ZADO-1210 file (C-alpha; in nm, 4 decimals, padded with zeros to 6 digits):
<atoms>
<atom x="10.7360" y="13.7981" z="07.1402" code="MET" pos="1"/>
<atom x="10.4752" y="13.7043" z="06.8962" code="LEU" pos="2"/>
<atom x="10.4251" y="13.3493" z="06.7883" code="LYS" pos="3"/>
<atom x="10.4577" y="13.2833" z="06.4182" code="LYS" pos="4"/>
<atom x="10.1429" y="13.1760" z="06.2676" code="THR" pos="5"/>
<atom x="10.1690" y="12.8099" z="06.1665" code="SER" pos="6"/>
<atom x="09.9484" y="12.7668" z="05.8565" code="TRP" pos="7"/>
<atom x="10.0232" y="12.3926" z="05.8517" code="PHE" pos="8"/>
<atom x="09.8608" y="12.3441" z="06.1975" code="LEU" pos="9"/>
<atom x="09.5587" y="12.5507" z="06.0839" code="ILE" pos="10"/>
<atom x="09.5036" y="12.3569" z="05.7706" code="ILE" pos="11"/>
<atom x="09.5487" y="12.0476" z="05.9769" code="ALA" pos="12"/>
<atom x="09.2839" y="12.1419" z="06.2407" code="GLU" pos="13"/>
<atom x="09.0467" y="12.2356" z="05.9495" code="LEU" pos="14"/>
<atom x="09.0889" y="11.9039" z="05.7935" code="LEU" pos="15"/>
<atom x="09.0509" y="11.7254" z="06.1037" code="GLY" pos="16"/>
<atom x="08.7413" y="11.9118" z="06.1739" code="GLY" pos="17"/>
<atom x="08.6012" y="11.8018" z="05.8438" code="LEU" pos="18"/>
<atom x="08.6887" y="11.4381" z="05.9317" code="VAL" pos="19"/>
<atom x="08.5096" y="11.4738" z="06.2730" code="LEU" pos="20"/>
<atom x="08.2079" y="11.6361" z="06.0858" code="LEU" pos="21"/>
<atom x="08.1985" y="11.3524" z="05.8233" code="PHE" pos="22"/>
<atom x="08.1726" y="11.0987" z="06.1246" code="ILE" pos="23"/>
<atom x="07.9228" y="11.3116" z="06.3502" code="VAL" pos="24"/>
<atom x="07.6774" y="11.4537" z="06.1002" code="ALA" pos="25"/>
<atom x="07.5220" y="11.1279" z="05.9875" code="PRO" pos="26"/>
<atom x="07.4605" y="11.0396" z="06.3385" code="LEU" pos="27"/>
<atom x="07.3230" y="11.3764" z="06.4243" code="ILE" pos="28"/>
<atom x="07.1028" y="11.3758" z="06.1178" code="GLY" pos="29"/>
<atom x="06.9488" y="11.0423" z="06.2194" code="MET" pos="30"/>
<atom x="06.8695" y="11.1653" z="06.5727" code="ILE" pos="31"/>
<atom x="06.7105" y="11.4652" z="06.4463" code="PHE" pos="32"/>
<atom x="06.5187" y="11.2704" z="06.1859" code="SER" pos="33"/>
<atom x="06.3751" y="11.0341" z="06.4435" code="THR" pos="34"/>
<atom x="06.0880" y="11.1305" z="06.6745" code="THR" pos="35"/>
<atom x="06.0564" y="11.0228" z="07.0355" code="MET" pos="36"/>
<atom x="05.7230" y="10.8345" z="06.9749" code="PRO" pos="37"/>
<atom x="05.9033" y="10.6244" z="06.7074" code="GLN" pos="38"/>
<atom x="06.2027" y="10.5516" z="06.9458" code="ILE" pos="39"/>
<atom x="05.9315" y="10.4400" z="07.2323" code="ILE" pos="40"/>
<atom x="05.7487" y="10.2372" z="06.9934" code="GLU" pos="41"/>
<atom x="06.0422" y="10.0507" z="06.8508" code="THR" pos="42"/>
<atom x="06.1862" y="10.0073" z="07.1939" code="ALA" pos="43"/>
<atom x="05.8728" y="09.8190" z="07.2984" code="LYS" pos="44"/>
<atom x="05.8778" y="09.5965" z="06.9785" code="ASP" pos="45"/>
<atom x="05.9762" y="09.2511" z="07.1210" code="LYS" pos="46"/>
<atom x="06.1550" y="09.1529" z="06.7989" code="GLN" pos="47"/>
<atom x="06.3780" y="09.4432" z="06.8252" code="VAL" pos="48"/>
<atom x="06.4785" y="09.3624" z="07.1946" code="THR" pos="49"/>
<atom x="06.5090" y="08.9893" z="07.1363" code="ASP" pos="50"/>
<atom x="06.7467" y="09.0715" z="06.8478" code="SER" pos="51"/>
<atom x="06.9397" y="09.3249" z="07.0616" code="ILE" pos="52"/>
<atom x="06.9854" y="09.0727" z="07.3447" code="TRP" pos="53"/>
<atom x="07.0899" y="08.7982" z="07.0916" code="LEU" pos="54"/>
<atom x="07.3526" y="09.0154" z="06.9456" code="THR" pos="55"/>
<atom x="07.5025" y="09.1174" z="07.2738" code="ILE" pos="56"/>
<atom x="07.4779" y="08.7685" z="07.4255" code="GLY" pos="57"/>
<atom x="07.6525" y="08.6008" z="07.1287" code="ILE" pos="58"/>
<atom x="07.9114" y="08.8791" z="07.1018" code="SER" pos="59"/>
<atom x="07.9997" y="08.8507" z="07.4721" code="ILE" pos="60"/>
<atom x="08.0441" y="08.4644" z="07.4510" code="THR" pos="61"/>
<atom x="08.2195" y="08.4590" z="07.1429" code="THR" pos="62"/>
<atom x="08.4760" y="08.7201" z="07.2732" code="THR" pos="63"/>
<atom x="08.5197" y="08.5076" z="07.5945" code="ILE" pos="64"/>
<atom x="08.5688" y="08.1554" z="07.4288" code="ILE" pos="65"/>
<atom x="08.7766" y="08.2773" z="07.1213" code="PHE" pos="66"/>
<atom x="08.9653" y="08.5025" z="07.3597" code="GLY" pos="67"/>
<atom x="09.1061" y="08.2160" z="07.5580" code="LEU" pos="68"/>
<atom x="09.2646" y="08.0905" z="07.2407" code="PHE" pos="69"/>
<atom x="09.3617" y="08.4310" z="07.1138" code="ALA" pos="70"/>
<atom x="09.5700" y="08.5599" z="07.3963" code="VAL" pos="71"/>
<atom x="09.8036" y="08.2810" z="07.4547" code="PRO" pos="72"/>
<atom x="09.8570" y="08.3101" z="07.0568" code="LEU" pos="73"/>
<atom x="09.9215" y="08.6747" z="07.0833" code="ALA" pos="74"/>
<atom x="10.1869" y="08.5870" z="07.3566" code="TYR" pos="75"/>
<atom x="10.3665" y="08.3445" z="07.1429" code="LEU" pos="76"/>
<atom x="10.3735" y="08.5791" z="06.8413" code="LEU" pos="77"/>
<atom x="10.5243" y="08.8427" z="07.0718" code="ALA" pos="78"/>
<atom x="10.7886" y="08.6090" z="07.2158" code="ARG" pos="79"/>
<atom x="10.8586" y="08.3566" z="06.9712" code="LYS" pos="80"/>
<atom x="11.0640" y="08.3610" z="06.6320" code="THR" pos="81"/>
<atom x="10.9886" y="08.0833" z="06.4064" code="PHE" pos="82"/>
<atom x="10.9825" y="08.0128" z="06.0327" code="PRO" pos="83"/>
<atom x="10.6929" y="08.1615" z="05.8435" code="LEU" pos="84"/>
<atom x="10.6211" y="08.3892" z="06.1067" code="LYS" pos="85"/>
<atom x="10.5180" y="08.6751" z="05.8682" code="ARG" pos="86"/>
<atom x="10.2873" y="08.4426" z="05.6909" code="LEU" pos="87"/>
<atom x="10.1157" y="08.3431" z="06.0210" code="VAL" pos="88"/>
<atom x="10.0827" y="08.7377" z="06.0793" code="LEU" pos="89"/>
<atom x="09.9417" y="08.8098" z="05.7464" code="GLY" pos="90"/>
<atom x="09.6874" y="08.4974" z="05.7910" code="ILE" pos="91"/>
<atom x="09.5818" y="08.6494" z="06.1173" code="ILE" pos="92"/>
<atom x="09.5210" y="09.0065" z="05.9399" code="ASP" pos="93"/>
<atom x="09.3189" y="08.8359" z="05.6392" code="MET" pos="94"/>
<atom x="08.9785" y="08.8620" z="05.7782" code="PRO" pos="95"/>
<atom x="09.0153" y="09.2418" z="05.8107" code="ILE" pos="96"/>
<atom x="09.0932" y="09.2947" z="05.4435" code="VAL" pos="97"/>
<atom x="08.8658" y="09.0311" z="05.2626" code="ILE" pos="98"/>
<atom x="08.5076" y="09.1334" z="05.1956" code="PRO" pos="99"/>
<atom x="08.2941" y="09.0024" z="05.4699" code="HIS" pos="100"/>
<atom x="08.0227" y="08.8577" z="05.2299" code="SER" pos="101"/>
<atom x="08.3264" y="08.6362" z="05.0988" code="ALA" pos="102"/>
<atom x="08.4023" y="08.5618" z="05.4581" code="ALA" pos="103"/>
<atom x="08.0646" y="08.4469" z="05.5084" code="GLY" pos="104"/>
<atom x="08.0787" y="08.2302" z="05.1963" code="ILE" pos="105"/>
<atom x="08.4153" y="08.0628" z="05.3409" code="ALA" pos="106"/>
<atom x="08.2625" y="08.0069" z="05.6925" code="ILE" pos="107"/>
<atom x="07.9415" y="07.8569" z="05.5382" code="LEU" pos="108"/>
<atom x="08.1391" y="07.6123" z="05.3480" code="GLY" pos="109"/>
<atom x="08.3461" y="07.5399" z="05.6693" code="PHE" pos="110"/>
<atom x="08.0184" y="07.4466" z="05.9041" code="ILE" pos="111"/>
<atom x="07.7934" y="07.3357" z="05.6315" code="SER" pos="112"/>
<atom x="07.6352" y="06.9898" z="05.6735" code="ARG" pos="113"/>
<atom x="07.8710" y="06.8573" z="05.4032" code="ASP" pos="114"/>
<atom x="08.1785" y="06.9758" z="05.5605" code="SER" pos="115"/>
<atom x="08.3637" y="06.7735" z="05.8237" code="LEU" pos="116"/>
<atom x="08.2724" y="07.0070" z="06.1211" code="VAL" pos="117"/>
<atom x="07.9018" y="07.0104" z="05.9883" code="GLY" pos="118"/>
<atom x="07.8994" y="06.6294" z="05.9637" code="LYS" pos="119"/>
<atom x="08.0571" y="06.6126" z="06.3242" code="THR" pos="120"/>
<atom x="07.7889" y="06.8397" z="06.4630" code="ALA" pos="121"/>
<atom x="07.5270" y="06.6425" z="06.2732" code="GLY" pos="122"/>
<atom x="07.6157" y="06.3272" z="06.4770" code="LEU" pos="123"/>
<atom x="07.5013" y="06.5246" z="06.7959" code="PHE" pos="124"/>
<atom x="07.1868" y="06.6704" z="06.6194" code="GLY" pos="125"/>
<atom x="07.3233" y="07.0064" z="06.5604" code="LEU" pos="126"/>
<atom x="07.3312" y="07.2303" z="06.2369" code="ASN" pos="127"/>
<atom x="07.5492" y="07.5525" z="06.2663" code="PHE" pos="128"/>
<atom x="07.3703" y="07.7191" z="05.9687" code="VAL" pos="129"/>
<atom x="07.1032" y="07.9367" z="06.0855" code="GLY" pos="130"/>
<atom x="07.2030" y="07.8695" z="06.4568" code="HIS" pos="131"/>
<atom x="07.3560" y="08.1153" z="06.7163" code="PRO" pos="132"/>
<atom x="07.6769" y="07.8860" z="06.7081" code="VAL" pos="133"/>
<atom x="07.7187" y="07.9773" z="06.3255" code="GLY" pos="134"/>
<atom x="07.6652" y="08.3499" z="06.4072" code="ILE" pos="135"/>
<atom x="07.9315" y="08.3049" z="06.6662" code="ALA" pos="136"/>
<atom x="08.1820" y="08.1662" z="06.4106" code="PHE" pos="137"/>
<atom x="08.1033" y="08.4523" z="06.1782" code="ALA" pos="138"/>
<atom x="08.1568" y="08.7171" z="06.4484" code="MET" pos="139"/>
<atom x="08.4842" y="08.5461" z="06.5665" code="ALA" pos="140"/>
<atom x="08.6310" y="08.4975" z="06.2241" code="PHE" pos="141"/>
<atom x="08.6163" y="08.8999" z="06.1429" code="VAL" pos="142"/>
<atom x="08.6688" y="09.0377" z="06.4924" code="SER" pos="143"/>
<atom x="08.9511" y="08.8016" z="06.6373" code="ILE" pos="144"/>
<atom x="09.2427" y="08.9959" z="06.4592" code="PRO" pos="145"/>
<atom x="09.1899" y="09.2936" z="06.6804" code="PHE" pos="146"/>
<atom x="09.2308" y="09.1202" z="06.9858" code="LEU" pos="147"/>
<atom x="09.5413" y="08.9204" z="06.8729" code="ILE" pos="148"/>
<atom x="09.6985" y="09.2324" z="06.7320" code="ASN" pos="149"/>
<atom x="09.6283" y="09.4344" z="07.0533" code="ALA" pos="150"/>
<atom x="09.7433" y="09.1648" z="07.2861" code="ALA" pos="151"/>
<atom x="10.0558" y="09.0920" z="07.0759" code="ARG" pos="152"/>
<atom x="10.1680" y="09.4867" z="07.0821" code="ASN" pos="153"/>
<atom x="10.0958" y="09.4643" z="07.4606" code="GLY" pos="154"/>
<atom x="10.3135" y="09.1600" z="07.5271" code="PHE" pos="155"/>
<atom x="10.5774" y="09.3047" z="07.3083" code="GLU" pos="156"/>
<atom x="10.5828" y="09.6143" z="07.5307" code="ALA" pos="157"/>
<atom x="10.6509" y="09.4008" z="07.8561" code="VAL" pos="158"/>
<atom x="11.0241" y="09.3858" z="07.9318" code="PRO" pos="159"/>
<atom x="11.1595" y="09.0421" z="07.8629" code="GLU" pos="160"/>
<atom x="11.4124" y="09.0878" z="08.1389" code="ARG" pos="161"/>
<atom x="11.1449" y="09.0602" z="08.3926" code="LEU" pos="162"/>
<atom x="11.0164" y="08.7333" z="08.2537" code="GLU" pos="163"/>
<atom x="11.3603" y="08.5993" z="08.2365" code="LYS" pos="164"/>
<atom x="11.4402" y="08.6973" z="08.6041" code="ALA" pos="165"/>
<atom x="11.1450" y="08.5205" z="08.7198" code="ALA" pos="166"/>
<atom x="11.2257" y="08.2095" z="08.4986" code="LEU" pos="167"/>
<atom x="11.5838" y="08.2065" z="08.6525" code="ASN" pos="168"/>
<atom x="11.4361" y="08.2351" z="08.9967" code="LEU" pos="169"/>
<atom x="11.2479" y="07.9025" z="08.9421" code="GLY" pos="170"/>
<atom x="10.9019" y="08.0222" z="08.8081" code="ALA" pos="171"/>
<atom x="10.7202" y="07.8212" z="08.5767" code="SER" pos="172"/>
<atom x="10.6354" y="07.9608" z="08.2186" code="ASN" pos="173"/>
<atom x="10.2678" y="07.9552" z="08.3260" code="ALA" pos="174"/>
<atom x="10.3391" y="08.1386" z="08.6245" code="ARG" pos="175"/>
<atom x="10.5410" y="08.3889" z="08.4674" code="VAL" pos="176"/>
<atom x="10.2483" y="08.4444" z="08.1949" code="PHE" pos="177"/>
<atom x="09.9801" y="08.5023" z="08.4464" code="PHE" pos="178"/>
<atom x="10.1547" y="08.7160" z="08.7123" code="THR" pos="179"/>
<atom x="10.3950" y="08.9093" z="08.5196" code="ILE" pos="180"/>
<atom x="10.3064" y="08.9151" z="08.1246" code="SER" pos="181"/>
<atom x="09.9245" y="08.9323" z="08.1428" code="VAL" pos="182"/>
<atom x="09.9052" y="09.2006" z="08.4288" code="PRO" pos="183"/>
<atom x="10.1497" y="09.4352" z="08.2497" code="LEU" pos="184"/>
<atom x="09.9992" y="09.3844" z="07.9235" code="ALA" pos="185"/>
<atom x="09.6490" y="09.3913" z="08.0623" code="TRP" pos="186"/>
<atom x="09.5498" y="09.7310" z="07.9065" code="ARG" pos="187"/>
<atom x="09.6342" y="09.6116" z="07.5564" code="SER" pos="188"/>
<atom x="09.4440" y="09.3023" z="07.6265" code="ILE" pos="189"/>
<atom x="09.1440" y="09.4823" z="07.7416" code="VAL" pos="190"/>
<atom x="09.1528" y="09.7176" z="07.4525" code="SER" pos="191"/>
<atom x="09.1633" y="09.4067" z="07.2125" code="GLY" pos="192"/>
<atom x="08.8560" y="09.2645" z="07.3999" code="ILE" pos="193"/>
<atom x="08.6443" y="09.5724" z="07.3621" code="ILE" pos="194"/>
<atom x="08.7452" y="09.6015" z="06.9944" code="MET" pos="195"/>
<atom x="08.6806" y="09.2279" z="06.9227" code="MET" pos="196"/>
<atom x="08.3459" y="09.2426" z="07.1122" code="PHE" pos="197"/>
<atom x="08.2373" y="09.5740" z="06.9355" code="ALA" pos="198"/>
<atom x="08.3282" y="09.4518" z="06.5904" code="ARG" pos="199"/>
<atom x="08.1535" y="09.1263" z="06.6382" code="GLY" pos="200"/>
<atom x="07.8409" y="09.2990" z="06.7571" code="MET" pos="201"/>
<atom x="07.8299" y="09.5301" z="06.4475" code="SER" pos="202"/>
<atom x="07.8889" y="09.2542" z="06.1965" code="GLU" pos="203"/>
<atom x="07.6379" y="09.2124" z="05.9240" code="PHE" pos="204"/>
<atom x="07.8084" y="09.0710" z="05.5936" code="GLY" pos="205"/>
<atom x="07.9271" y="08.7390" z="05.7199" code="ALA" pos="206"/>
<atom x="07.6511" y="08.6691" z="05.9562" code="ILE" pos="207"/>
<atom x="07.3623" y="08.7411" z="05.6928" code="VAL" pos="208"/>
<atom x="07.4951" y="08.4340" z="05.4936" code="ILE" pos="209"/>
<atom x="07.5376" y="08.2016" z="05.7755" code="ILE" pos="210"/>
<atom x="07.1974" y="08.2905" z="05.9615" code="ALA" pos="211"/>
<atom x="06.9360" y="08.5101" z="05.8565" code="TYR" pos="212"/>
<atom x="06.7302" y="08.3676" z="06.1301" code="HIS" pos="213"/>
<atom x="06.7659" y="08.3893" z="06.4275" code="PRO" pos="214"/>
<atom x="06.8031" y="08.7733" z="06.3464" code="MET" pos="215"/>
<atom x="07.0932" y="08.9697" z="06.5280" code="VAL" pos="216"/>
<atom x="07.0155" y="09.3493" z="06.5208" code="THR" pos="217"/>
<atom x="07.2424" y="09.4224" z="06.2091" code="PRO" pos="218"/>
<atom x="07.0373" y="09.1711" z="06.0034" code="VAL" pos="219"/>
<atom x="06.7021" y="09.3160" z="06.1581" code="LEU" pos="220"/>
<atom x="06.7965" y="09.6666" z="06.0414" code="ILE" pos="221"/>
<atom x="06.8638" y="09.5469" z="05.6913" code="TYR" pos="222"/>
<atom x="06.5468" y="09.3482" z="05.6847" code="GLU" pos="223"/>
<atom x="06.3232" y="09.6283" z="05.7908" code="ARG" pos="224"/>
<atom x="06.4979" y="09.8660" z="05.5452" code="PHE" pos="225"/>
<atom x="06.4303" y="09.6321" z="05.2619" code="ASN" pos="226"/>
<atom x="06.0738" y="09.5547" z="05.3784" code="SER" pos="227"/>
<atom x="05.9531" y="09.9109" z="05.5070" code="PHE" pos="228"/>
<atom x="06.1977" y="10.1627" z="05.4193" code="GLY" pos="229"/>
<atom x="06.4314" y="10.4041" z="05.5757" code="LEU" pos="230"/>
<atom x="06.1515" y="10.5502" z="05.8504" code="SER" pos="231"/>
<atom x="06.1131" y="10.1984" z="06.0001" code="TYR" pos="232"/>
<atom x="06.4934" y="10.1083" z="05.9845" code="ALA" pos="233"/>
<atom x="06.6110" y="10.4480" z="06.1470" code="ARG" pos="234"/>
<atom x="06.4570" y="10.3964" z="06.4907" code="PRO" pos="235"/>
<atom x="06.6046" y="10.0384" z="06.5364" code="VAL" pos="236"/>
<atom x="06.9446" y="10.1761" z="06.3977" code="SER" pos="237"/>
<atom x="06.9488" y="10.4607" z="06.6656" code="LEU" pos="238"/>
<atom x="06.8637" y="10.2333" z="06.9599" code="ILE" pos="239"/>
<atom x="07.1275" y="09.9924" z="06.8625" code="PHE" pos="240"/>
<atom x="07.3787" y="10.2503" z="06.8118" code="ILE" pos="241"/>
<atom x="07.2792" y="10.3789" z="07.1763" code="ALA" pos="242"/>
<atom x="07.3238" y="10.0220" z="07.3061" code="VAL" pos="243"/>
<atom x="07.6500" y="09.9903" z="07.1396" code="CYS" pos="244"/>
<atom x="07.7808" y="10.3040" z="07.2878" code="LEU" pos="245"/>
<atom x="07.6575" y="10.2349" z="07.6437" code="VAL" pos="246"/>
<atom x="07.8417" y="09.8991" z="07.6315" code="PHE" pos="247"/>
<atom x="08.1738" y="10.0519" z="07.4737" code="PHE" pos="248"/>
<atom x="08.1540" y="10.3256" z="07.7464" code="ILE" pos="249"/>
<atom x="08.1052" y="10.0693" z="08.0187" code="LEU" pos="250"/>
<atom x="08.3842" y="09.8545" z="07.9126" code="MET" pos="251"/>
<atom x="08.6343" y="10.1486" z="07.8615" code="ARG" pos="252"/>
<atom x="08.5298" y="10.2684" z="08.2223" code="TRP" pos="253"/>
<atom x="08.6042" y="09.9146" z="08.3618" code="LEU" pos="254"/>
<atom x="08.9391" y="09.9110" z="08.1800" code="SER" pos="255"/>
<atom x="09.0404" y="10.2464" z="08.3279" code="ASN" pos="256"/>
<atom x="08.9101" y="10.1388" z="08.6771" code="TYR" pos="257"/>
<atom x="09.1200" y="09.8208" z="08.6483" code="LYS" pos="258"/>
<atom x="09.4306" y="10.0395" z="08.5704" code="LYS" pos="259"/>
<atom x="09.3831" y="10.2979" z="08.8402" code="ASN" pos="260"/>
<atom x="09.2780" y="10.0338" z="09.1113" code="ALA" pos="261"/>
</atoms>
């Protein structure tokens, strides 16, 4: 019996192929427009390598520190019902929808020398503006919703009966959280960590307002494009994309390894 041709599936496949082409074509064009000598010369540029390591280091540190606060919050959002919970969820999603340049202005006002945070830091001789800590604030602001939402979805998928059974047997809330909830939601938490890390590492709009120097790689790419043009910005972009892909694949592999272990 011959299968009936589904025009809907054919059209869906064609449209899907166009979307994939739209994503891949610019990257392929960048690869073919950049020569190997340009890549090698750029890779040897100390300013480029320093900016890449700075970007990776701040993004990892930001993800670890803010993740310690984000995961417990995600658990509370998954398990507790309280007044204005919808408002809290909306506030968490706000950094995703507002322009990142506006986010940078908001963070600048929060950490500037005239603010409470800035004055407190000034007592210890610190100025977060133009400082890696300021960059970390900017990265965290735009990326933390990804971790909170992913972890919350993971905790919501954990059967509450398992947690309640452990509590009835005398386990503390902390023990239930670390021995039942987190292990069962681990995959979602790791996915959120990966997304937060990747989003923070790629941020430009908020960071450039907080700290033009020291230069993270997205700011360096912008600076080279403005100063020297596309041919100078393209090799840096290509190298940074490759680095991002390596870290993304590595973290995904670690996540799957943990799952299969």
